[in-house]
Structure formats: C-alpha cells, structure tokens
N, C-alpha and C positions, 0 to 999 in steps of 0.2 A: 604642644607638638606631640606629647606622648599619646594623647587621645587620637590624633591623626594616625600615628604609627599603629596603634591598636586596631583602629578601623580597617586600615589596609591589610593587617594580618588576618583579621576575621574574614574580609572579602576574599582573600586568597584561599580560604578553606571552603568556600562555596563551590560546589561542583555542578556544572550545568552540562547538558548533553552537547556533544560535538555537532557542529553544523556541517552541511554538505561542502562548505568552503574549506573545512579543515581536513576532510577525509573522504575516502571512497570505499564502497563495498565491492569486493572482487569475486566474480564468478569463477568456479573451478569445476572442471569435468562435467560441464553441461548443467550445472545447477547453482542457484544463488538463493539461499534461505537466510532471512534476516529476522532477528527478534525486533518487533515493532517498537519496543520501548528504547531501542538503541539508536534510532534515527534522530536527527535534529528536529526539534519541535518547538512550538512557540504558542503565544496567545492562550487560548483556553483548552489546548490539548493537555491531557494529564496522564501520567503513569499511575495506574491503580493495581491493587493486588487482591481485592476483596472477593472477587468471583473465583471459585476454585476451578482447577483444571487447566489453567494457563501454563505455558512453559516459561523458562527464564525467570526474570525478576518481576514480571508483571505483564500488563497489556496497555495499549494506548487507546484513549477514548476522548472524544470531543465533548466538552461540557459547556459549549456555547449554544447559540440558537440553531435552528434548522435552516438550511439553505438548499431547498429542493430544486429551485430553478435558477440558482445564481452561484455557479462554481467560482472558486478563487479565494474564498474566505478561509482563514486558518491554513494558509498555504504552507506546504512542506515540500522542500526539494531534496532529493536523495541522489547523489552521484553514484553510478555503478560502472564497473569496469568489466567488459565482456571479452573473454579470451577465446571462447569457442563460438564462432558465429553460427547462426541457424535460426530455426523457428522455436520459440519458447512459449509455453503456456504460462499466463499470469494467474497466480492463485494466492489467496490469503486465508489464514485460519482465523475465523472471527465468530462472533456471537452477538445475539441481541442482548441489550443491557437491561431491558425492562419488560415486564409482562410475559405473556405466553403466545403472542402473535408474531410469527417469524416474518411477517411482511412489514413490520414496523421496527424502528431503531436498527436497521439492517443494512445500511449502505453508506458509502463514502465515494467522493469523486476521484478519478484517476486520469493521468495524462502522461505521455512519454514524449521526450524531445530527442531529435536526431536519429530516430530509428528508421528502418526501411519501411515498416508497416506496423500499424497498431489497429487491430480490428477484432471483431467477434464473429463467431460462426457456429452454427448448429449443424451436426452431421447431415450431409445430404443437401444443405441449403447454401445460398450464396453468402459471401462475406458482407458484413455491414461495418461502416466506419463511423467514427465519432462525429457528432454534429459540429459543424464549423471547421472540420479538418480539410475541406476542399475535395474530399472523396465521397462517393455515394455508392449504394444507398446507405441510409442512416438507421440506427435502431429505433424502435418504438420507445417513447419516453423522452424525458427532458435531457438537455445537454447543449453545450455551446463551446466555442473557442477550442475545440479539440478535446474537451473533457468527456469522459464516459462515466455514467452512473454504474457503480459496481456493487452488486448486492448478493446477499446469501438468501437461500430459500430452502424449505423443507425440514428445518430443524430449529429447535430452541436451545440446543446444546452447542458447544464448540464444533465447528464444521469447516471443512475446506471448500464448501460450496461457494463458487465464485462466478458470477454471471452478469450479463447486461441484457437489455431488451425486455421491456415490460411484458409480463404474462407469457413469455416464451423464452425461457432461459437459453442464452447463447454463451459458449465458452469464450474466454478472452485470450488473444494471441498477440505476441510481439515478435517481429522479425528483425534480426540483426545481421546485416549483409557482411559486415567485416568486424574484426576485433577493434575495440576502442572504448572510449568513455562516453557514457550516455547519461541522461537525466530522467529519473522517475519522479513524478509529482503527485501529491495527494492534496485534497482540500476537503473541508467539512461539508457534509450533506445532512446526515441524520445525527442529532445528538444521541448519545447512548449506544453507538455502534462500537463494540469492543474488538480491537484488532490485536491479535497475539503474535502471529508470524506472517511474513510477506515472502513470497517465493516466485522465482522465475525458473521454469523447468523445461529443458530442451526435449524435443521429441525423442522418444526412445529411452530416456533416463527414468529410472524407477527408484523408489525409496525416499524421495525428498519430503514426502508428507509424514514420515515417521518422526515421532518425538525424539528419537535418538539421532536423527540426522544432524550433522554438524552445521552450526550457523556461522555466517561470516562476521568477522569483526571489521570495524571501520578502520581502515589503514590510512595513515597520513603519508 
C-alpha cells in the first residue's frame, strides 16, 4: 500500500495546463491578449522555449502531421468572456518554425462559436466567411465546417501578421453583439507554426500588440 500512496503523491505533483472547462479568459477594456502556452492543449501540441524572442514562458507549437485540408485535428477549445461588445480584430503573434520561406510552417486553423459574425475583409472589399459556415462568399483556399486557415506572411521573424484568403491577405474579424461567454477554437494545420500570443482587439483600441501589454489569466 505504501507504493500506492507514493504513486498518488507523485501524480499530485504533475502540473498540466487547465482546460477550457476549468477556466475562462476575460476581456477587459476592449482587448483580450493571451499567452498561447497558457491555454489548454493536448495531443501533439507542445510548449517550447528554444526560439528566442517569445514572450512569457514559451510558445505553443504543433509537432504532429500536417492537416492542410482537414481541420479538427489537435483540437483546442478556449472559453472567453467578453464584457465590451463590438467588432474585434483577431491577431496572433507567431513565427515560422523552420527554414526561411514564410509561406511554409505558417498557419493554424481557427473557428469561433456563438459569435454574431466571424469573417475576413480587405479594405475596400466585401466580407468573406469561413467555408461551411452557411454564409458566402468564402475565401480562396481550403476550409470547411466553419474553420478558417489563418496564416502569417511577409516575415520569418516573430510577427503579428494574421490573415486568411490565399495570395490576397485579408484581416480577420469577430463581432460580439452582446456581453457573454464565447468559445474560440484552434486546430492543427501546419506542423512547426509557432504561436506566442493570441489577441482580440476591439476597433479603436491601441497598444495591445506591445510586449508590455498585460495578458489575461485563465480565471475559474
């Protein structure tokens, strides 16, 4: 029995990330910035620290296979609480994890649940909606079941470049009509895409891309 007791004690010392069922990230003053390594993750997602320039304790990276046309693998759900309704731009600070071609190892799938609208738009152009969302038109490139391919472009360094629509980058927007709890979902697309911070920034809010901007803790 003493060996069972020792095993239970050792298991109690193992710390795993909280899951979305345990906690929620809360928006304040029109911005929600999250350290990617603090969200609940599973399967072949890993927190790594080797690449310099990241914030916090590290960055999140998928170390499984590529899923270019099949979203839903390596599924991550993140509950968020929005206190200030309105239109928010979705952005993340990310980096390619291998080589010097910023069109490779540069994207991850994204979806939102319960929001008023989830779309992409280039200035002066019409809105485009995720494939399978029931709304149209849809962006060029793969996607299904409401998932959007979200990629960086133009840099091999850490960047806030966040786009969808193949060969014609469109910014990504999320509309929250009223305060409440919503779900943000990620799934694996390109192995080796490094994600450092994840942000929702309301129109008119500045400074959220600063490395000094306070990040949200997951609150139970």
